[in-house]
C-alpha positions as CSV (number, residue, x, y, z in Angstrom):
1,M,-131.5,8.4,99.0
2,E,-134.0,7.5,102.2
3,H,-134.8,9.8,104.9
4,T,-135.2,7.1,108.1
5,A,-138.0,8.5,110.9
6,N,-135.4,10.0,112.9
7,G,-135.7,12.5,109.8
8,T,-131.9,11.7,108.7
9,S,-131.2,10.0,105.1
10,R,-128.8,7.7,104.4
11,V,-128.1,5.9,100.6
12,K,-128.8,3.3,99.9
13,V,-125.7,0.7,98.4
14,Q,-126.8,-0.2,94.5
15,L,-127.8,-3.4,94.5
16,D,-124.9,-4.8,92.1
17,C,-122.6,-3.4,94.1
18,M,-123.4,-5.7,96.8
19,L,-123.6,-8.4,95.0
20,E,-120.0,-8.0,93.6
21,N,-118.6,-7.0,97.1
22,A,-120.2,-10.9,97.9
23,V,-118.1,-12.4,95.4
24,I,-114.9,-10.1,96.3
25,L,-115.7,-11.8,99.0
26,S,-116.1,-14.9,99.3
27,W,-113.3,-15.2,96.6
28,E,-110.8,-17.3,98.1
29,N,-113.1,-19.6,98.7
30,L,-113.6,-20.5,95.5
31,P,-111.7,-23.5,94.3
32,H,-109.4,-20.9,91.2
33,N,-107.5,-24.1,89.6
34,F,-108.1,-21.2,86.4
35,E,-106.3,-19.5,84.5
36,P,-108.6,-16.1,83.6
37,G,-109.6,-15.6,86.8
38,L,-113.3,-13.9,86.1
39,V,-116.4,-14.4,87.4
40,H,-119.3,-13.4,86.2
41,I,-123.0,-12.5,88.0
42,E,-126.2,-12.5,86.1
43,Y,-129.5,-11.4,86.9
44,A,-132.3,-10.6,84.8
45,P,-132.8,-6.2,85.9
46,G,-135.5,-4.7,87.2
47,M,-137.1,-3.6,90.3
48,V,-136.9,-6.8,92.3
49,L,-134.8,-9.8,91.1
50,D,-136.1,-13.1,90.4
51,Y,-133.0,-14.5,90.4
52,V,-128.9,-13.9,90.4
53,K,-126.5,-17.1,88.3
54,I,-122.9,-17.0,89.3
55,W,-120.5,-18.4,86.5
56,Q,-116.5,-19.2,86.5
57,L,-114.5,-18.8,83.2
58,V,-112.3,-21.6,83.0
59,A,-111.4,-21.2,79.5
60,K,-112.0,-19.7,76.8
61,G,-115.1,-19.6,76.0
62,T,-115.6,-21.8,78.4
63,W,-118.0,-20.6,82.0
64,N,-119.4,-23.3,85.3
65,L,-122.4,-22.5,86.6
66,I,-120.8,-21.7,90.2
67,C,-124.7,-21.0,91.9
68,E,-127.7,-19.6,91.3
69,Y,-130.2,-18.1,93.7
70,W,-133.8,-17.9,92.4
71,M,-136.1,-15.9,94.4
72,V,-139.7,-17.8,92.7
73,P,-141.9,-19.5,95.1
74,R,-140.5,-23.0,94.8
75,P,-143.4,-26.0,95.3
76,A,-142.7,-28.6,97.8
77,G,-140.1,-30.8,97.9
78,A,-138.1,-28.3,94.6
79,L,-134.9,-27.6,95.3
80,P,-133.9,-24.7,97.4
81,R,-133.2,-21.3,96.3
82,L,-129.6,-21.3,96.5
83,T,-128.0,-24.3,94.7
84,F,-124.1,-24.3,93.6
85,S,-123.3,-26.2,90.8
86,N,-120.1,-28.2,89.7
87,G,-118.7,-29.2,93.0
88,Y,-118.3,-25.6,93.9
89,H,-119.7,-24.4,97.7
90,S,-119.2,-21.4,99.8
91,E,-120.7,-20.7,103.2
92,G,-120.0,-17.3,103.5
93,L,-121.8,-16.5,100.2
94,A,-124.4,-18.7,100.7
95,Q,-125.2,-16.7,103.5
96,M,-124.2,-12.8,102.2
97,L,-126.5,-14.3,98.3
98,E,-129.3,-15.3,101.1
99,E,-129.4,-11.4,102.9
100,I,-129.0,-10.0,99.8
101,M,-132.0,-11.1,97.7
102,Q,-134.2,-11.6,100.8
103,H,-133.5,-7.8,101.3
104,Q,-133.7,-6.3,98.4
105,D,-135.8,-3.5,98.9
106,D,-132.6,-2.5,101.1
107,F,-130.8,-1.7,98.2
108,T,-130.6,0.4,95.1
109,P,-132.0,-1.7,92.1
110,T,-129.7,-1.2,88.4
111,T,-131.4,-0.5,86.1
112,G,-130.5,1.1,82.4
113,P,-127.5,-0.3,80.4
114,G,-125.3,-2.3,81.2
115,A,-127.9,-3.7,84.1
116,G,-127.9,-7.4,84.3
117,M,-124.5,-8.7,84.0
118,I,-121.8,-8.0,86.3
119,Q,-118.0,-9.4,85.6
120,V,-115.7,-9.6,88.4
121,S,-111.6,-9.9,88.0
122,R,-109.6,-11.6,90.1
123,P,-109.4,-8.9,93.3
124,S,-106.2,-6.8,95.1
125,E,-105.9,-6.9,98.8
126,E,-106.9,-3.2,98.5
127,R,-110.3,-4.3,96.8
128,K,-111.3,-7.3,99.4
129,Q,-110.5,-4.5,101.9
130,I,-113.0,-2.3,100.1
131,A,-115.7,-4.3,99.4
132,G,-115.7,-5.4,102.9
133,A,-116.2,-2.1,104.4
134,C,-118.9,-1.1,102.1
135,M,-120.9,-4.7,102.3
136,K,-120.6,-3.5,106.6
137,Q,-121.8,-0.3,106.5
138,A,-124.8,-1.7,103.8
139,W,-125.7,-4.3,106.8
140,N,-125.7,-1.7,109.2
141,Q,-128.3,0.6,107.8
142,A,-130.1,-2.1,106.8
143,G,-130.4,-3.9,110.5
144,L,-128.7,-7.6,109.4
145,E,-127.1,-9.0,111.4
146,P,-123.7,-10.0,110.9
147,I,-122.1,-12.8,109.0
148,P,-118.6,-14.0,109.9
149,S,-117.8,-13.8,106.2
150,I,-117.7,-9.9,106.0
151,D,-117.0,-9.0,109.5
152,A,-113.3,-11.2,108.8
153,A,-112.8,-8.3,106.1
């Protein structure tokens, strides 16, 4: 819990919940020519995330990289912080990852057992609505600019 300047308190949303919700809200924008319907979010747990990689299960034991986001400074002319792979692209996911990674201090880091790996299965309509409501609330608390893919949820 964090106390604000006016003396009120607010609960920070878990960072891994934000990453999971970003994938859920982008689900329809990612190609799903696969049966399992499973996405894996990988990161090195800590107070600040250095990177996030998002993978899609395409067959038993076979994962395709959807995208990766790196926080480490890049030399001039290097690839951007966020890159999509294997023909994947989602503008909404790109915008949400950019905001989440650049404003990590607005969210509670996840540490302890299980940190560093999130598995997301095909979301129901109800789960998409819950993800959208959570993201809107977290975005408002952090004072971030609205993102259309969140507002549409």
